[in-house]
C-alpha positions in Angstrom: 0.0 0.0 0.1 3.1 2.4 -0.1 2.5 3.1 -3.9 0.6 6.2 -4.5 -2.2 6.1 -7.2 -1.5 7.2 -10.5 -2.5 10.9 -11.6 -5.2 9.5 -13.7 -6.6 7.4 -11.0 -6.6 10.5 -8.8 -8.4 12.6 -11.3 -10.9 9.9 -11.8 -11.5 9.7 -7.9 -11.7 13.6 -7.8 -14.3 13.6 -10.7 -16.2 10.8 -9.0 -16.4 12.7 -5.7 -17.8 15.8 -7.7 -20.4 13.8 -9.3 -21.3 12.2 -5.9 -21.6 15.9 -4.6 -24.0 16.6 -7.3 -26.0 13.4 -6.7 -26.4 14.5 -3.1 -27.4 17.8 -4.0 -30.0 16.9 -6.5 -31.4 14.1 -3.9 -31.1 16.7 -1.1 -33.3 19.1 -2.9 -35.9 16.4 -3.9 -36.1 15.4 -0.2 -36.6 18.9 0.7 -39.5 19.2 -1.7 -40.9 16.0 -0.1 -40.9 17.7 3.2 -38.0 15.7 4.8 -37.3 18.5 7.2 -36.8 16.1 10.1 -37.0 12.5 11.0 -34.4 11.0 8.8 -31.2 9.3 9.9 -27.6 10.3 9.8 -25.5 8.3 7.4 -21.7 8.0 7.9 -19.5 8.6 5.0 -15.8 7.4 4.4 -14.2 10.1 2.3 -10.6 8.4 1.7 -7.2 8.0 3.0 -4.2 10.1 3.4 -0.4 9.1 3.8 1.4 10.7 6.6 5.1 11.7 6.4 5.8 9.0 9.0 4.2 6.1 6.9 1.0 6.0 8.8 -2.3 6.7 7.2 -5.4 8.9 8.1 -8.7 7.6 7.3 -10.9 10.4 6.7 -14.8 10.3 7.5 -17.7 12.8 7.0 -21.4 12.4 7.2 -24.6 13.0 5.7 -27.6 14.0 7.8 -30.3 13.5 5.6 -32.5 16.2 7.1 -32.9 19.7 5.5 -33.3 21.4 9.1 -32.9 18.9 11.9 -29.8 18.6 13.9 -29.3 15.4 15.7 -27.1 14.6 18.7 -25.8 10.9 18.9 -23.4 10.6 22.0 -20.4 8.4 21.4 -21.2 4.8 22.5 -23.4 2.0 21.1 -25.0 4.2 18.7 -22.1 6.0 17.6 -18.9 4.0 17.6 -15.7 3.2 16.0 -14.4 -0.2 15.6 -11.9 -1.9 16.4 -10.6 -0.2 19.6 -12.3 2.3 21.7 -15.9 3.4 20.6 -15.0 7.0 21.1 -12.1 8.0 18.8 -12.8 11.5 18.5 -15.8 11.4 16.0 -18.5 14.0 16.2 -21.7 13.6 18.2 -23.6 16.7 16.9 -24.6 16.2 13.4 -25.9 19.4 11.2 -28.2 19.1 8.2 -27.1 17.5 5.0 -23.7 17.0 3.9 -20.5 17.7 6.1 -17.1 16.5 4.7 -13.8 15.4 6.0 -14.9 16.2 9.6 -12.5 13.6 11.5 -9.6 11.4 10.9 -8.7 8.0 12.3 -4.9 7.4 12.3 -3.8 3.8 11.5 -0.2 2.5 11.4 1.8 2.1 8.5 1.4 -1.9 8.5 -2.5 -1.3 8.5 -2.7 -3.4 5.3 -6.1 -4.8 4.4 -7.7 -4.2 7.7 -10.7 -1.7 7.8 -11.9 0.8 10.5 -15.9 0.9 10.8 -17.9 3.9 11.9 -21.5 2.8 13.1 -24.3 5.3 13.6 -27.8 4.4 14.8 -30.4 7.1 14.5 -34.1 7.1 13.8 -34.3 3.4 13.9 -31.7 2.8 11.3 -28.2 1.5 11.7 -25.7 2.6 9.0 -22.0 2.0 8.6 -18.9 3.6 6.8 -16.0 1.4 6.2 -12.6 3.0 5.9 -10.0 1.0 4.0 -6.6 1.7 2.0 -8.0 0.6 -1.1 -6.0 2.6 -3.7 -9.1 4.1 -5.3 -10.0 6.0 -2.0 -6.6 7.9 -2.0 -7.2 11.6 -1.3 -5.0 14.6 -1.5 -5.4 18.5 -1.3 -6.7 18.7 -4.7 -9.6 16.1 -4.0 -10.3 17.8 -0.8 -10.4 21.1 -2.5 -12.9 19.8 -5.0 -15.3 18.8 -2.5 -15.3 21.6 0.0 -16.5 24.4 -2.1 -13.3 26.1 -3.3 -12.4 23.9 -6.2 -16.0 22.7 -6.3 -16.0 25.7 -8.8 -12.2 26.1 -9.5 -12.1 22.3 -9.9 -9.0 20.2 -9.8 -8.2 22.0 -13.2 -7.3 25.5 -11.6 -3.4 25.4 -11.6 -3.1 27.5 -8.7 -4.5 25.1 -6.3 -1.5 22.8 -6.8 0.5 25.2 -4.8 -2.2 25.9 -2.2 -1.4 25.2 1.4 -3.6 24.9 4.6 -4.3 28.1 6.4 -2.7 28.7 9.6 -4.9 28.8 12.8 -4.5 29.6 16.3 -7.1 29.7 18.8 -6.5 32.2 22.0 -7.2 30.8 25.3 -7.0 27.3 27.1 -7.9 24.3 25.3 -10.5 23.2 28.2 -12.6 25.9 29.8 -15.2 26.1 32.6 -17.8 28.6 31.9 -21.4 29.0 33.2 -24.9 28.8 31.7 -26.2 32.1 30.3 -23.0 34.1 30.3 -21.7 35.0 27.1 -17.8 33.8 26.7 -15.3 35.5 24.3 -13.8 33.7 21.5 -10.8 34.6 19.5 -8.8 33.1 16.8 -5.9 34.4 14.5 -5.7 32.9 11.1 -3.5 33.4 8.0 -3.4 32.2 4.6 -1.0 32.2 1.6 -3.7 33.9 -0.7 -4.4 30.9 -2.8 -7.0 30.5 -4.2 -7.6 34.1 -5.1 -10.5 35.9 -3.6 -13.4 35.7 -5.9 -17.0 34.0 -6.4 -16.9 30.7 -8.0 -18.5 29.2 -11.0 -21.0 26.4 -10.6 -19.6 23.3 -9.0 -20.9 20.9 -11.7 -21.5 22.9 -15.1 -24.7 22.0 -16.5 -26.2 20.5 -13.4 -29.1 22.8 -12.7 -29.3 21.7 -9.0 -25.4 22.1 -8.2 -25.1 22.9 -4.5 -22.5 25.7 -4.9 -23.5 28.1 -7.5 -21.6 30.9 -5.7 -19.0 29.0 -3.6 -16.7 31.7 -2.5 -12.8 31.9 -1.8 -11.0 33.7 0.5 -9.9 33.4 4.0 -12.7 32.9 6.7 -13.0 31.8 10.3 -16.1 30.4 12.0 -17.1 28.3 15.0 -19.5 25.5 15.2 -20.7 22.7 17.7 -18.8 19.4 17.3 -20.0 17.8 20.5 -22.7 18.6 22.9 -26.5 18.5 22.8 -27.7 21.8 24.4 -28.6 25.0 22.6 -25.5 27.1 21.7 -25.7 30.6 20.3 -23.0 32.4 18.7 -22.7 36.3 18.5 -22.3 37.3 15.5 -23.9 34.4 13.6 -21.2 32.2 12.3 -20.7 31.0 8.8 -22.5 27.7 8.3 -19.8 25.2 7.4 -22.2 22.4 6.2 -23.7 22.5 2.9 -26.6 24.8 2.7 -27.5 26.3 -0.7 -30.6 27.9 0.6 -31.3 31.5 -0.6 -30.1 33.9 2.1 -28.2 31.2 4.1 -24.9 32.4 5.7 -23.0 29.6 3.6 -20.3 29.6 1.0 -23.0 27.6 -1.0 -25.8 30.0 -0.9 -26.5 32.0 -4.0 -25.0 35.4 -3.8 -22.9 34.8 -0.7 -19.5 36.6 -0.4 -16.7 35.9 1.9 -16.7 38.5 4.6 -13.5 40.8 4.8 -10.5 39.8 6.8 -10.7 41.7 10.1 -7.8 44.0 11.4 -4.8 41.9 12.5 -6.4 38.8 11.1 -8.1 38.3 14.4 -11.7 37.1 14.5 -13.7 37.5 17.5 -17.2 36.2 18.7 -19.2 35.3 21.9 -20.7 32.0 22.6 -23.7 31.3 25.1 -24.5 28.0 26.4 -28.2 27.5 27.4 -27.7 24.2 29.4 -25.1 22.7 31.4 -23.0 19.9 30.1 -19.6 19.4 28.3 -19.4 20.6 24.8 -16.6 20.7 21.9 -16.7 23.8 19.7 -14.6 23.5 16.6 -13.0 26.5 15.1 -12.4 26.3 11.4 -10.2 28.4 9.1 -11.0 27.9 5.5 -9.6 29.4 2.3 -12.5 28.4 0.1 -10.4 25.1 -0.8 -8.8 23.8 2.4 -10.0 23.7 5.9 -7.9 23.4 9.0 -9.6 23.2 12.6 -8.9 23.2 16.3 -11.2 22.2 19.0 -12.0 23.6 22.5 -13.7 22.0 25.2 -16.1 23.6 27.4 -17.3 22.5 30.7 -20.6 24.4 31.3 -21.8 24.6 34.8 -25.3 25.8 36.1 
């Protein structure tokens, strides 16, 4: 498994993922018209594998919440588990509507070979699984990720500048674990920098000729946003954060929404916000920096007391 896929195979994988995105978009629109706003299960998705410099591999997963609006919480355990090994291996427990890609990674050793990692989700009476393997056709790299996160969904793998694109740099201010109280606004701050690739612009349709393509205006340019990765209570952000799950509805604060534009970078590249928790519990908030093609994230744990 040390051999990398050929460029032709990689391009085919990229094209296949773009077509899969189009399929999800079309079927998602159809489900919305059928009033599947809620009540549907969450499907785990295996996105592919990456090779690390030390010879190990990352198995990369995402999910498809088949509801148009309903957010679902599935605590780590029997209904949200990774196998083999500990049930909790850092997977999300709070699931936003529709499609969220490349959300977490499971690192496996260099000698992983033909084994597999299974992510199982049970929700709304259905048990669904994603199987992570090192099959060559599931190899992914920066171009594949770019083609499926909104940036190169329009710029596509054919945009030459994306070959040189690097992940943004992100630093979150404050401790990685914080104790706060219910109802008290908590300040959040993060500093992010980018290499300016891809250039700031609105993007063309992600799949030319497909009327229901999910990203008619997916925008590039550095942005930073917070969202709930784990935790079942009501969480409110001020200002409203950019929606990082795929939301193509008119007026949505999302890179996939028609007419959406990346907000300007704040002074000093420092993004600030406040978060308020309505119920006690333990939450994980994810801060994500995105240049319109490649995302990078850091997680902060909040212990919320009454």
